[in-house]
C-alpha positions in Angstrom: 70.2 38.2 44.3 73.7 39.8 43.7 75.0 38.0 46.8 73.8 34.7 45.5 75.5 35.2 42.1 78.7 36.3 43.9 78.8 33.2 46.1 78.0 31.0 43.1 80.9 32.5 41.2 83.2 31.9 44.2 82.0 28.3 44.4 82.7 27.7 40.7 86.1 29.2 41.0 86.8 27.0 44.0 85.9 23.8 42.0 88.2 24.9 39.2 91.2 25.1 41.4 94.9 25.3 40.4 94.8 21.7 39.4 92.4 22.4 36.5 93.9 21.7 33.1 92.5 23.0 29.8 93.7 21.1 26.7 94.0 22.6 23.2 95.2 20.4 20.4 95.4 20.3 16.6 97.3 18.3 14.0 97.4 16.8 10.5 98.1 13.4 9.1 97.6 10.8 6.3 94.4 8.7 6.1 94.3 5.3 4.5 90.8 4.2 3.5 89.4 0.8 4.6 86.1 -0.9 4.1 84.1 -0.3 0.9 85.4 3.2 0.5 88.9 1.7 -0.2 87.5 0.4 -3.6 87.3 3.9 -5.1 89.7 6.1 -3.0 93.4 5.7 -2.5 94.2 7.9 0.5 94.1 11.4 1.7 94.5 14.1 4.3 93.4 14.0 7.9 93.2 16.9 10.3 91.9 17.4 13.8 91.1 20.0 16.4 90.3 19.4 20.1 89.4 21.4 23.2 89.3 19.5 26.4 89.7 19.3 30.1 92.2 17.2 32.3 89.9 15.4 34.7 92.9 13.8 36.5 96.6 13.6 35.7 95.9 10.5 33.6 92.4 11.2 32.1 91.4 13.9 29.6 87.9 14.5 28.1 87.6 16.7 25.0 85.4 17.8 22.2 87.1 16.5 19.0 86.6 17.6 15.4 88.2 15.5 12.7 88.1 16.1 9.0 89.3 13.3 6.6 89.4 13.9 2.8 90.0 10.7 0.8 90.6 10.9 -3.0 91.1 8.3 -5.7 91.4 8.3 -9.5 91.2 5.9 -12.3 92.5 6.3 -15.9 90.8 4.1 -18.5 91.5 3.9 -22.2 89.3 2.5 -24.9 88.3 3.1 -28.5 91.3 5.4 -28.9 90.1 7.7 -26.1 91.3 8.1 -22.6 89.0 8.8 -19.7 89.7 10.0 -16.2 87.4 9.2 -13.3 88.1 10.9 -9.9 86.1 10.2 -6.7 86.5 11.6 -3.3 84.9 11.3 0.1 84.9 13.9 2.8 84.2 12.8 6.4 83.7 15.3 9.2 83.3 14.0 12.7 82.2 15.7 15.9 83.0 13.6 18.9 83.4 13.4 22.7 86.8 11.9 23.2 88.3 10.3 26.3 92.0 9.7 26.7 93.9 7.7 29.3 97.6 8.2 29.8 99.5 5.2 31.0 102.3 7.3 32.6 102.2 10.6 34.4 105.3 12.4 33.1 107.9 12.5 30.3 107.0 10.2 27.4 103.3 9.5 27.9 101.7 6.7 25.8 97.9 6.7 25.8 94.7 5.1 24.5 91.6 7.1 23.5 88.1 6.5 22.3 85.9 9.1 20.5 82.1 8.7 20.1 79.9 11.0 18.1 78.5 12.0 14.7 80.0 11.7 11.3 78.9 13.6 8.2 79.9 12.0 4.9 79.8 13.6 1.5 81.1 12.3 -1.8 81.8 13.8 -5.3 82.3 11.7 -8.4 84.0 13.4 -11.4 83.8 11.4 -14.7 85.4 13.2 -17.6 83.7 16.5 -17.8 80.7 15.8 -15.6 80.5 15.9 -11.8 78.0 14.2 -9.5 77.5 15.2 -5.9 76.2 12.4 -3.7 73.9 13.2 -0.9 75.4 13.9 2.5 74.8 11.3 5.2 75.1 11.6 8.9 75.9 8.5 11.0 77.1 7.4 14.5 80.9 7.2 14.5 83.6 5.9 16.8 87.3 6.5 16.7 89.7 4.4 18.9 93.3 5.6 18.9 96.7 4.7 20.3 99.5 7.3 20.6 101.9 9.3 22.7 102.5 12.8 24.0 105.9 14.1 24.7 106.0 17.7 25.8 103.5 19.4 23.4 104.2 16.9 20.6 101.2 14.5 20.1 101.3 11.6 17.7 98.7 8.9 17.2 97.3 6.2 15.0 93.5 6.1 14.8 90.8 4.0 13.2 87.6 5.8 12.2 84.4 4.0 11.6 81.9 6.5 10.1 79.1 4.1 9.2 77.7 3.7 5.7 76.7 6.0 2.8 74.4 4.1 0.6 75.7 0.5 0.6 79.4 1.5 1.1 81.0 1.4 4.5 83.3 4.4 5.2 86.3 3.7 7.4 89.9 4.8 7.5 93.1 4.5 9.4 95.0 7.7 10.0 98.5 8.5 11.3 98.5 12.0 12.8 101.1 14.4 14.2 100.2 17.6 16.1 100.5 19.7 19.1 98.6 19.3 22.4 98.9 22.2 24.8 98.0 22.1 28.5 97.0 25.3 30.3 96.8 25.4 34.1 97.5 22.6 36.5 101.0 21.6 37.4 
């Protein structure tokens, strides 16, 4: 049994040769709401983390986590009193992401597509009361266009996270981050 495990380990190491590339990336950006969520939010913060594998020199596959926090406020005055209403939406996505690089070295523009699950939560604060909307999980997709130069990674992405209640939750984000490659050439 020990010999079988030993030869299996040697075989696995043989398949993950010197050409194997592990990818580790993270970044932050600005998210602009679109769809129905744009009616009550103004914009917010976007962040992402990914861990992946370079299948070829031009193709990466990764597990991608993104978190978008959109916030909006409205100030109303009436009957001699002012009222502030604040609403926010938090969207967390867990995706499998594929990326295709159009060039092999230097400045590397790419297109990518992420497919997975989005978890949406919303909080509405009106004056002194707060209301937590129920969390919703939906299918989500995230196409993106960007470039990588060295370890610098910049992209613009569109996130479609489905609906919560009757409101569609979508956003466009502009991100800057770092994408490290370990192994390979």
